[in-house]
N, C-alpha and C positions, 0 to 999 in steps of 0.2 A: 663722145667716143673714147674708149680706153686706149691709151698709148701703150700697146703691148711691148714695144721695144724698151720704153722707159721702165715699165713694170718689171720686165725680165732683168734689166740692168740693176734695179734696186734690189731685187731678190739675190742676184749673183754676188753683189758686193757684201752681202751679209752671209749668205749661205756658204760660199767658198771658204772664207776665213773660219767660219764655225766648224765646217766639216774637217778642215785641216787641224784645227785646235783640238777637237774631240778625238780624232783618229790617232794623232801622234801622242796625245795624252795617254790613251789606253795602251797603245803599242809600247810606250816607254815603260809602263808597269810590267808588262810581260817580258820585255827584253831584260830588264834589271833582275827580275825573278829568275830568268833563264841563266843569266850570268852568275847568279848566286847559288845555283844548284837545282832549281825547280823548273823542269821542262814542261809542266802542265799546259801553260799558255802556248808554248811552242807546238806541242802535239795537237792542240785544238785549233791551230791556225790563228791565234789571236795576236801574234807578233806580225801584224800585217798593216799595210797602208791602205787596204780596202775598207772604206768606211762602213760598208754593209755588214762587215763582221763585228762592228762595235755598236751599231744602232739598236737601241731598245725602242720598240714602236711607241710605247706609252711615254716613257721618260724622256726620249729624245725628240719626239714629234708631237704627240697629242697634248701632253701637259704644257710644254712651252707655248704651243699655239693658243691653248685656253687662257693661259696667264697673260699673253700678249693682248688678247681680246678684252680681258678684264682690266688691262692697264697696270698689272701688278709686276713685281720683280720677276725677271725671267729666270725660272728655276727648272732644272731637269737633270737627267743623268743618262749615261750610256750603259751598255751591258757591262757589268763588272768583269774584270779580267780574273779568271780563276787562278788562285795561288795556293799551293800547299806549303804553308809556313813551316811545317816540320822538316821540309827538305832544304830550307834555306840555311846557308852557312855564312856567317853566324845567324842563328835563328831569330833572336829578338832584334838585333840591329838590322838584320836582313829585312824584317818587316818594315822597319823605319825607312830604309833605303828604297824598298819597292814602293811604299806609299808616297814618298817624296818625289819619286821619279816623274810622276804625271805632272804635278805643278811645276817641277823643274823644267820639263819639256816645254810647258807653256811659256815660262819666262824666257827660255832660249828662243822660242819662236817670236815672241814680242820683241826681243833684242834684235833678231835678224830683220824683222820688219822695219824697225827704227833705222837700221843701217841702210836697208834697200830703198827706203822712201826718198833718200837724197838723190837717187839715180833715175827716178822715173822720167825725168826730163829728157833722158836719152832715147826714150821710146817714141814711136810715131805719134804725132800730135793727137790723133783720134783715140789713142789708148792711154794717154797720160792721166786724165781725170779718173778713169775707171781703175787703173792700177793704183793711183794714190788713195782712192777710197777703200779699195781692198786692203791695202797695207795698213791704213789708219784703223780700219775695223779689226784687222788682225792684231794690232797692238792692244786695242781696248779689250777685245774678247778674250785674248790669251791671258792678259793680266787679271781680268775679272774671274776667269776660270781658276787661275792660280790662287788668288786670294780666297775665293769662295771655298775651294776644295781644301784649303789649309785651315778652315775653321775647326777648332778642336772638338768636333762632335762626330763620333762614329755614326754611320759608316763612311763619312768623308775621310779623305786622305789625312787631313790634319788630326782627326780623331785617332787614326791608326798610329800616326807619328807620336802623338801624346801618350797612347797606351804603351808604346815601346820605350819611351824615354822616362816616364814616371816610375817611381818605386813600384815594385810588383803589386803590393796590396791596392794602391791607388789605381794602377793600370788595369787591374782586374775589375775594379768597380766601374771605371769608365767604359771598359769593353762591354759591360752588360747593357749600356745605353744603345748599342747597335740594334737591338731588336725593335726599338721604337724610335730610332734616331731620325728617320725620314719624317715621321709625324711631328717630332719636335721642330725640325727645320721648316716644314710647311706651316706650322702654327706660328713660328717666329717671323717668317718672311712673307706670309700671306695674311693670316688672321690678325696678327699683332698690328700691322700698319692699318688695316681696316678699322680696328678698334681705336687706334690713335686718331684717325680721321674723324671718327664719330664723336670722340671726346675732345677733339681739338688739341691733342697732345702729341709730341714728337716721339712716337714709338716704333719708328721704322729702322730696323737694324741695318738695312742697306744704306740709308743716309748717314747713320751714326757710325758705322763700323766699316762696311765693305767699300763704299765709294771713297772715303778718305784714305783707306789703305791702298786702293788702286791708284789714286792720285799721287800718293807718296812714292809708291814703287815706280810709277811712270816718271816722276821728277828725278828719281835716282838714276834710272836708265838713260834718260835724256842727258843728264849731266855727264854720265860716263861715256855715252856713245854718240852724242851729237843731237842737233836740233830735230824736232818732230813737228 
């Protein structure tokens, strides 16, 4: 017989941190764009804590579910926040700040979760484990989103940051990758590890790059803000 209560608890301790991580990530993009002169996201209601406004049915729900079934790296995306870069002041550095705002929000949420996890013992006994799991997952998911989104591949945030910081000729070349950047990411994160397993070679970018970066960032935050 299925333990419905246990199943719902398992779902909640993953879904709630993920919803907060995605929602605040996207809202941060819109808020910084608004602060720098572009009200597009504001007018379209994207500076919002309502997760429904940010969910992309395929990228947020269907694709991650498929990858979980396959046992692959969890990959997906939310609805991009619309930004009119020509309205940003300053324009080029504005693009960098807007792009960095999402991962920055994730790092702030991870930091807050690390601080709050020390105080879960003050909650009623029946809620301590649930709260601790939520906060632990919030730390990991937010750091994972921050690191993944800062990979320097457009259309990821790190790609936009790189386009804005590189000399213009190099930035323009990198920007052209955006048209097929998602295919590059899917190939690198899904097909390359499958090929590596078939050949017995370590070809998984998650193990080689993403997870070590998450671990390093976690160690830095724990050193600065306390035990985790």
